[in-house]
MIFILUM-167557 format. One record per atom (N, C-alpha, C): residue in three letters; atom name; x, y, z. Coordinates in nm, 3 decimals, decimal comma, always signed. Atoms other than C-alpha are relative to their C-alpha. Example, Ala and Ser with C-alpha at 12.3 -4.5 7.8 and 13.67 -1.06 7.14 Angstrom:
2
+-----+------+---------+---------+---------+
: res : atom :    east :   north :      up :
+-----+------+---------+---------+---------+
: ala :    N :  +0,089 :  -0,119 :  +0,000 :
: ala :   CA :  +1,230 :  -0,450 :  +0,780 :
: ala :    C :  +0,090 :  +0,120 :  +0,000 :
: ser :    N :  -0,082 :  -0,119 :  -0,006 :
: ser :   CA :  +1,367 :  -0,106 :  +0,714 :
: ser :    C :  -0,077 :  +0,109 :  +0,073 :
+-----+------+---------+---------+---------+
! end
This chain:
101
+-----+------+---------+---------+---------+
: res : atom :    east :   north :      up :
+-----+------+---------+---------+---------+
: met :    N :  +0,016 :  +0,066 :  +0,127 :
: met :   CA :  +8,001 :  +7,794 : +12,124 :
: met :    C :  -0,057 :  -0,139 :  +0,025 :
: lys :    N :  +0,065 :  +0,130 :  -0,011 :
: lys :   CA :  +7,788 :  +7,483 : +12,072 :
: lys :    C :  +0,011 :  -0,075 :  -0,133 :
: leu :    N :  +0,014 :  +0,086 :  +0,117 :
: leu :   CA :  +7,785 :  +7,191 : +11,832 :
: leu :    C :  -0,143 :  -0,051 :  +0,001 :
: ile :    N :  +0,138 :  +0,046 :  +0,013 :
: ile :   CA :  +7,431 :  +7,123 : +11,713 :
: ile :    C :  -0,003 :  -0,111 :  -0,104 :
: ile :    N :  +0,019 :  +0,112 :  +0,092 :
: ile :   CA :  +7,343 :  +6,790 : +11,551 :
: ile :    C :  -0,149 :  -0,029 :  -0,006 :
: val :    N :  +0,141 :  +0,035 :  +0,019 :
: val :   CA :  +6,999 :  +6,719 : +11,405 :
: val :    C :  -0,006 :  -0,114 :  -0,101 :
: ile :    N :  +0,014 :  +0,117 :  +0,087 :
: ile :   CA :  +6,910 :  +6,381 : +11,255 :
: ile :    C :  -0,148 :  -0,023 :  -0,029 :
: gly :    N :  +0,137 :  +0,028 :  +0,039 :
: gly :   CA :  +6,595 :  +6,306 : +11,061 :
: gly :    C :  -0,002 :  -0,089 :  -0,123 :
: met :    N :  +0,015 :  +0,080 :  +0,120 :
: met :   CA :  +6,460 :  +6,099 : +10,778 :
: met :    C :  +0,037 :  +0,087 :  -0,121 :
: his :    N :  -0,046 :  -0,073 :  +0,119 :
: his :   CA :  +6,593 :  +6,196 : +10,435 :
: his :    C :  -0,111 :  +0,089 :  -0,056 :
: glu :    N :  +0,114 :  -0,077 :  +0,050 :
: glu :   CA :  +6,245 :  +6,321 : +10,344 :
: glu :    C :  -0,014 :  +0,135 :  +0,070 :
: his :    N :  +0,010 :  -0,125 :  -0,075 :
: his :   CA :  +6,284 :  +6,599 : +10,605 :
: his :    C :  +0,107 :  +0,102 :  -0,039 :
: gln :    N :  -0,113 :  -0,086 :  +0,035 :
: gln :   CA :  +6,583 :  +6,758 : +10,430 :
: gln :    C :  -0,042 :  +0,145 :  -0,026 :
: asp :    N :  +0,043 :  -0,136 :  +0,030 :
: asp :   CA :  +6,393 :  +7,061 : +10,296 :
: asp :    C :  -0,046 :  +0,073 :  +0,126 :
: gln :    N :  +0,045 :  -0,063 :  -0,125 :
: gln :   CA :  +6,229 :  +7,127 : +10,634 :
: gln :    C :  +0,120 :  +0,034 :  +0,089 :
: leu :    N :  -0,119 :  -0,027 :  -0,081 :
: leu :   CA :  +6,568 :  +7,099 : +10,808 :
: leu :    C :  +0,078 :  +0,120 :  -0,055 :
: asp :    N :  -0,063 :  -0,119 :  +0,061 :
: asp :   CA :  +6,722 :  +7,348 : +10,562 :
: asp :    C :  -0,068 :  +0,126 :  +0,051 :
: lys :    N :  +0,078 :  -0,117 :  -0,041 :
: lys :   CA :  +6,444 :  +7,590 : +10,650 :
: lys :    C :  +0,017 :  +0,029 :  +0,149 :
: leu :    N :  -0,015 :  -0,020 :  -0,145 :
: leu :   CA :  +6,473 :  +7,536 : +11,029 :
: leu :    C :  +0,135 :  +0,061 :  +0,033 :
: phe :    N :  -0,134 :  -0,056 :  -0,027 :
: phe :   CA :  +6,847 :  +7,606 : +11,024 :
: phe :    C :  +0,007 :  +0,146 :  -0,043 :
: lys :    N :  -0,004 :  -0,138 :  +0,048 :
: lys :   CA :  +6,807 :  +7,921 : +10,816 :
: lys :    C :  -0,085 :  +0,092 :  +0,087 :
: glu :    N :  +0,086 :  -0,080 :  -0,088 :
: glu :   CA :  +6,517 :  +8,046 : +11,034 :
: glu :    C :  +0,063 :  +0,022 :  +0,137 :
: ser :    N :  -0,068 :  -0,012 :  -0,129 :
: ser :   CA :  +6,741 :  +7,994 : +11,338 :
: ser :    C :  +0,126 :  +0,086 :  -0,009 :
: gly :    N :  -0,117 :  -0,085 :  +0,017 :
: gly :   CA :  +7,005 :  +8,227 : +11,198 :
: gly :    C :  +0,128 :  -0,079 :  -0,020 :
: ile :    N :  -0,116 :  +0,088 :  +0,025 :
: ile :   CA :  +7,235 :  +7,939 : +11,097 :
: ile :    C :  +0,010 :  -0,020 :  -0,151 :
: pro :    N :  -0,008 :  +0,011 :  +0,146 :
: pro :   CA :  +7,318 :  +8,002 : +10,729 :
: pro :    C :  +0,106 :  -0,097 :  -0,049 :
: ile :    N :  -0,108 :  +0,090 :  +0,040 :
: ile :   CA :  +7,625 :  +7,777 : +10,728 :
: ile :    C :  -0,008 :  -0,126 :  +0,086 :
: phe :    N :  +0,010 :  +0,127 :  -0,070 :
: phe :   CA :  +7,589 :  +7,409 : +10,818 :
: phe :    C :  +0,044 :  -0,110 :  -0,095 :
: ser :    N :  -0,041 :  +0,116 :  +0,080 :
: ser :   CA :  +7,694 :  +7,065 : +10,697 :
: ser :    C :  -0,109 :  -0,105 :  +0,004 :
: lys :    N :  +0,096 :  +0,110 :  +0,010 :
: lys :   CA :  +7,483 :  +6,769 : +10,584 :
: lys :    C :  +0,075 :  -0,128 :  -0,034 :
: val :    N :  -0,060 :  +0,130 :  +0,027 :
: val :   CA :  +7,574 :  +6,402 : +10,582 :
: val :    C :  -0,112 :  -0,102 :  -0,015 :
: asp :    N :  +0,095 :  +0,110 :  +0,013 :
: asp :   CA :  +7,371 :  +6,110 : +10,447 :
: asp :    C :  +0,039 :  -0,110 :  +0,098 :
: val :    N :  -0,022 :  +0,102 :  -0,103 :
: val :   CA :  +7,331 :  +5,840 : +10,712 :
: val :    C :  -0,088 :  -0,120 :  -0,031 :
: lys :    N :  +0,078 :  +0,122 :  +0,009 :
: lys :   CA :  +7,221 :  +5,477 : +10,684 :
: lys :    C :  -0,027 :  -0,048 :  +0,141 :
: gly :    N :  +0,036 :  +0,043 :  -0,135 :
: gly :   CA :  +7,032 :  +5,382 : +10,999 :
: gly :    C :  -0,044 :  -0,145 :  +0,001 :
: phe :    N :  +0,035 :  +0,141 :  -0,017 :
: phe :   CA :  +6,998 :  +5,023 : +11,116 :
: phe :    C :  -0,057 :  -0,020 :  +0,139 :
: lys :    N :  +0,053 :  +0,037 :  -0,130 :
: lys :   CA :  +6,803 :  +4,868 : +11,400 :
: lys :    C :  +0,053 :  -0,139 :  +0,032 :
: ser :    N :  -0,066 :  +0,126 :  -0,033 :
: ser :   CA :  +6,987 :  +4,588 : +11,579 :
: ser :    C :  -0,095 :  -0,105 :  +0,055 :
: gly :    N :  +0,094 :  +0,094 :  -0,060 :
: gly :   CA :  +6,677 :  +4,430 : +11,728 :
: gly :    C :  -0,006 :  +0,016 :  +0,150 :
: asn :    N :  +0,003 :  -0,028 :  -0,143 :
: asn :   CA :  +6,770 :  +4,534 : +12,080 :
: asn :    C :  -0,087 :  +0,123 :  +0,024 :
: lys :    N :  +0,089 :  -0,112 :  -0,028 :
: lys :   CA :  +6,509 :  +4,762 : +12,232 :
: lys :    C :  +0,076 :  +0,110 :  +0,072 :
: gln :    N :  -0,049 :  -0,119 :  -0,067 :
: gln :   CA :  +6,606 :  +5,113 : +12,330 :
: gln :    C :  -0,123 :  +0,085 :  +0,027 :
: ala :    N :  +0,127 :  -0,062 :  -0,033 :
: ala :   CA :  +6,309 :  +5,262 : +12,511 :
: ala :    C :  -0,012 :  +0,144 :  -0,047 :
: asp :    N :  +0,009 :  -0,141 :  +0,036 :
: asp :   CA :  +6,392 :  +5,627 : +12,444 :
: asp :    C :  +0,011 :  +0,023 :  -0,150 :
: leu :    N :  -0,022 :  -0,018 :  +0,142 :
: leu :   CA :  +6,473 :  +5,571 : +12,078 :
: leu :    C :  -0,079 :  -0,099 :  -0,084 :
: ser :    N :  +0,075 :  +0,107 :  +0,066 :
: ser :   CA :  +6,203 :  +5,323 : +11,975 :
: ser :    C :  -0,042 :  +0,036 :  -0,142 :
: asn :    N :  +0,040 :  -0,039 :  +0,135 :
: asn :   CA :  +6,104 :  +5,525 : +11,667 :
: asn :    C :  +0,115 :  +0,056 :  -0,081 :
: trp :    N :  -0,116 :  -0,058 :  +0,068 :
: trp :   CA :  +6,457 :  +5,616 : +11,564 :
: trp :    C :  +0,008 :  -0,046 :  -0,145 :
: phe :    N :  -0,001 :  +0,056 :  +0,134 :
: phe :   CA :  +6,463 :  +5,384 : +11,262 :
: phe :    C :  -0,107 :  -0,108 :  -0,006 :
: gly :    N :  +0,103 :  +0,101 :  +0,016 :
: gly :   CA :  +6,205 :  +5,148 : +11,121 :
: gly :    C :  +0,049 :  -0,139 :  +0,031 :
: gly :    N :  -0,036 :  +0,139 :  -0,027 :
: gly :   CA :  +6,197 :  +4,777 : +11,187 :
: gly :    C :  +0,063 :  -0,065 :  -0,121 :
: gly :    N :  -0,061 :  +0,073 :  +0,111 :
: gly :   CA :  +6,369 :  +4,521 : +10,973 :
: gly :    C :  +0,149 :  +0,022 :  -0,005 :
: thr :    N :  -0,146 :  -0,007 :  +0,010 :
: thr :   CA :  +6,726 :  +4,481 : +10,863 :
: thr :    C :  +0,048 :  +0,090 :  -0,113 :
: asp :    N :  -0,041 :  -0,090 :  +0,107 :
: asp :   CA :  +6,725 :  +4,706 : +10,556 :
: asp :    C :  +0,031 :  +0,137 :  +0,058 :
: pro :    N :  -0,033 :  -0,132 :  -0,053 :
: pro :   CA :  +6,891 :  +5,042 : +10,613 :
: pro :    C :  -0,106 :  +0,102 :  -0,037 :
: asn :    N :  +0,088 :  -0,113 :  +0,026 :
: asn :   CA :  +6,678 :  +5,355 : +10,636 :
: asn :    C :  +0,087 :  +0,121 :  -0,027 :
: leu :    N :  -0,080 :  -0,116 :  +0,035 :
: leu :   CA :  +6,812 :  +5,665 : +10,468 :
: leu :    C :  -0,039 :  +0,118 :  +0,087 :
: ser :    N :  +0,018 :  -0,116 :  -0,086 :
: ser :   CA :  +6,851 :  +5,949 : +10,713 :
: ser :    C :  +0,099 :  +0,106 :  -0,042 :
: ile :    N :  -0,093 :  -0,108 :  +0,026 :
: ile :   CA :  +7,026 :  +6,281 : +10,703 :
: ile :    C :  +0,037 :  +0,065 :  +0,132 :
: met :    N :  -0,048 :  -0,065 :  -0,120 :
: met :   CA :  +7,238 :  +6,448 : +10,968 :
: met :    C :  +0,051 :  +0,138 :  -0,037 :
: phe :    N :  -0,046 :  -0,137 :  +0,016 :
: phe :   CA :  +7,283 :  +6,824 : +10,983 :
: phe :    C :  +0,082 :  +0,033 :  +0,123 :
: phe :    N :  -0,073 :  -0,046 :  -0,117 :
: phe :   CA :  +7,546 :  +6,979 : +11,206 :
: phe :    C :  +0,063 :  +0,136 :  -0,027 :
: ala :    N :  -0,058 :  -0,134 :  +0,011 :
: ala :   CA :  +7,685 :  +7,324 : +11,277 :
: ala :    C :  +0,059 :  +0,041 :  +0,134 :
: phe :    N :  -0,058 :  -0,062 :  -0,118 :
: phe :   CA :  +7,903 :  +7,511 : +11,523 :
: phe :    C :  -0,060 :  +0,139 :  +0,010 :
: val :    N :  +0,079 :  -0,123 :  -0,010 :
: val :   CA :  +7,695 :  +7,801 : +11,653 :
: val :    C :  +0,012 :  +0,063 :  +0,138 :
: pro :    N :  +0,010 :  -0,063 :  -0,132 :
: pro :   CA :  +7,667 :  +8,059 : +11,933 :
: pro :    C :  -0,119 :  -0,057 :  +0,077 :
: lys :    N :  +0,103 :  +0,056 :  -0,088 :
: lys :   CA :  +7,448 :  +7,962 : +12,229 :
: lys :    C :  -0,142 :  +0,039 :  -0,042 :
: gln :    N :  +0,137 :  -0,045 :  +0,033 :
: gln :   CA :  +7,147 :  +8,173 : +12,118 :
: gln :    C :  -0,053 :  -0,069 :  -0,125 :
: asn :    N :  +0,045 :  +0,072 :  +0,119 :
: asn :   CA :  +7,136 :  +8,004 : +11,775 :
: asn :    C :  -0,029 :  -0,146 :  +0,033 :
: ala :    N :  +0,024 :  +0,138 :  -0,043 :
: ala :   CA :  +7,160 :  +7,662 : +11,943 :
: ala :    C :  -0,137 :  -0,011 :  +0,065 :
: glu :    N :  +0,130 :  +0,001 :  -0,067 :
: glu :   CA :  +6,861 :  +7,744 : +12,162 :
: glu :    C :  -0,113 :  +0,015 :  -0,102 :
: ser :    N :  +0,103 :  -0,022 :  +0,102 :
: ser :   CA :  +6,666 :  +7,866 : +11,859 :
: ser :    C :  -0,029 :  -0,126 :  -0,081 :
: ile :    N :  +0,024 :  +0,120 :  +0,081 :
: ile :   CA :  +6,717 :  +7,552 : +11,649 :
: ile :    C :  -0,063 :  -0,111 :  +0,083 :
: leu :    N :  +0,061 :  +0,103 :  -0,085 :
: leu :   CA :  +6,633 :  +7,324 : +11,943 :
: leu :    C :  -0,149 :  +0,027 :  +0,021 :
: glu :    N :  +0,142 :  -0,035 :  -0,015 :
: glu :   CA :  +6,305 :  +7,512 : +11,997 :
: glu :    C :  -0,076 :  -0,027 :  -0,130 :
: lys :    N :  +0,066 :  +0,026 :  +0,129 :
: lys :   CA :  +6,224 :  +7,488 : +11,626 :
: lys :    C :  -0,018 :  -0,150 :  -0,025 :
: val :    N :  +0,013 :  +0,146 :  +0,012 :
: val :   CA :  +6,290 :  +7,112 : +11,630 :
: val :    C :  -0,114 :  -0,049 :  +0,088 :
: lys :    N :  +0,113 :  +0,037 :  -0,088 :
: lys :   CA :  +6,053 :  +7,077 : +11,930 :
: lys :    C :  -0,132 :  +0,034 :  -0,067 :
: gly :    N :  +0,122 :  -0,041 :  +0,068 :
: gly :   CA :  +5,790 :  +7,271 : +11,737 :
: gly :    C :  -0,032 :  -0,089 :  -0,119 :
: phe :    N :  +0,018 :  +0,088 :  +0,115 :
: phe :   CA :  +5,840 :  +7,062 : +11,424 :
: phe :    C :  -0,055 :  -0,135 :  +0,044 :
: asn :    N :  +0,043 :  +0,132 :  -0,048 :
: asn :   CA :  +5,801 :  +6,739 : +11,621 :
: asn :    C :  -0,140 :  +0,002 :  +0,060 :
: ser :    N :  +0,132 :  -0,006 :  -0,064 :
: ser :   CA :  +5,485 :  +6,861 : +11,797 :
: ser :    C :  -0,112 :  +0,036 :  -0,097 :
: glu :    N :  +0,101 :  -0,040 :  +0,097 :
: glu :   CA :  +5,306 :  +6,973 : +11,479 :
: glu :    C :  -0,100 :  -0,110 :  -0,031 :
: glu :    N :  +0,088 :  +0,113 :  +0,025 :
: glu :   CA :  +5,162 :  +6,628 : +11,421 :
: glu :    C :  +0,060 :  -0,123 :  +0,065 :
: asn :    N :  -0,047 :  +0,123 :  -0,063 :
: asn :   CA :  +5,196 :  +6,276 : +11,552 :
: asn :    C :  +0,098 :  -0,068 :  -0,095 :
: arg :    N :  -0,100 :  +0,049 :  +0,095 :
: arg :   CA :  +5,521 :  +6,190 : +11,375 :
: arg :    C :  +0,050 :  -0,139 :  +0,037 :
: ile :    N :  -0,057 :  +0,134 :  -0,020 :
: ile :   CA :  +5,636 :  +5,830 : +11,334 :
: ile :    C :  +0,151 :  +0,012 :  +0,014 :
: ala :    N :  -0,145 :  -0,017 :  -0,003 :
: ala :   CA :  +5,992 :  +5,950 : +11,275 :
: ala :    C :  +0,032 :  +0,147 :  +0,030 :
: pro :    N :  -0,030 :  -0,139 :  -0,035 :
: pro :   CA :  +6,054 :  +6,274 : +11,467 :
: pro :    C :  +0,147 :  +0,033 :  -0,023 :
: leu :    N :  -0,140 :  -0,043 :  +0,005 :
: leu :   CA :  +6,371 :  +6,478 : +11,435 :
: leu :    C :  +0,063 :  -0,024 :  +0,136 :
: his :    N :  -0,075 :  +0,016 :  -0,124 :
: his :   CA :  +6,639 :  +6,412 : +11,697 :
: his :    C :  +0,111 :  +0,104 :  -0,001 :
: ala :    N :  -0,099 :  -0,107 :  -0,005 :
: ala :   CA :  +6,855 :  +6,706 : +11,805 :
: ala :    C :  +0,084 :  -0,011 :  +0,126 :
: phe :    N :  -0,096 :  +0,008 :  -0,110 :
: phe :   CA :  +7,162 :  +6,724 : +12,026 :
: phe :    C :  +0,080 :  +0,129 :  +0,005 :
: gln :    N :  -0,087 :  -0,116 :  -0,021 :
: gln :   CA :  +7,359 :  +7,013 : +12,172 :
: gln :    C :  +0,120 :  -0,044 :  +0,083 :
: leu :    N :  -0,122 :  +0,036 :  -0,070 :
: leu :   CA :  +7,720 :  +6,961 : +12,276 :
: leu :    C :  +0,086 :  +0,125 :  +0,020 :
: pro :    N :  -0,087 :  -0,116 :  -0,021 :
: pro :   CA :  +7,959 :  +7,213 : +12,432 :
: pro :    C :  +0,128 :  -0,012 :  -0,083 :
: val :    N :  -0,127 :  -0,005 :  +0,071 :
: val :   CA :  +8,261 :  +7,318 : +12,228 :
: val :    C :  +0,096 :  +0,078 :  +0,088 :
: glu :    N :  -0,092 :  -0,063 :  -0,093 :
: glu :   CA :  +8,550 :  +7,393 : +12,459 :
: glu :    C :  +0,113 :  +0,075 :  -0,069 :
: lys :    N :  -0,109 :  -0,066 :  +0,073 :
: lys :   CA :  +8,819 :  +7,484 : +12,205 :
: lys :    C :  -0,020 :  -0,017 :  -0,150 :
: ile :    N :  -0,003 :  +0,006 :  +0,146 :
: ile :   CA :  +8,844 :  +7,564 : +11,836 :
: ile :    C :  +0,139 :  +0,045 :  -0,043 :
: val :    N :  -0,135 :  -0,034 :  +0,047 :
: val :   CA :  +9,181 :  +7,568 : +11,660 :
: val :    C :  -0,006 :  +0,033 :  -0,148 :
+-----+------+---------+---------+---------+
! end
């Protein structure tokens, strides 16, 4: 079992819905997120949120899924990000789930 987290700009919500469903993940959660940039540079995350001090509206999707569905959504996120030169690409994370109660 894996925990999948995908974060993107709020404008990507419809595309994220589609990516999750195409990956065989019909049940997932969404959370609105306000992203801020502190001014400190983070080389790997330079395009995470825009510059300035105003918050940027993002959305976070997450789901607990079997390994094969986790691999599918991560591949679809890679494909989405490579379709064009995106200023704000999706960010996806896979975490192991050791126990569920």
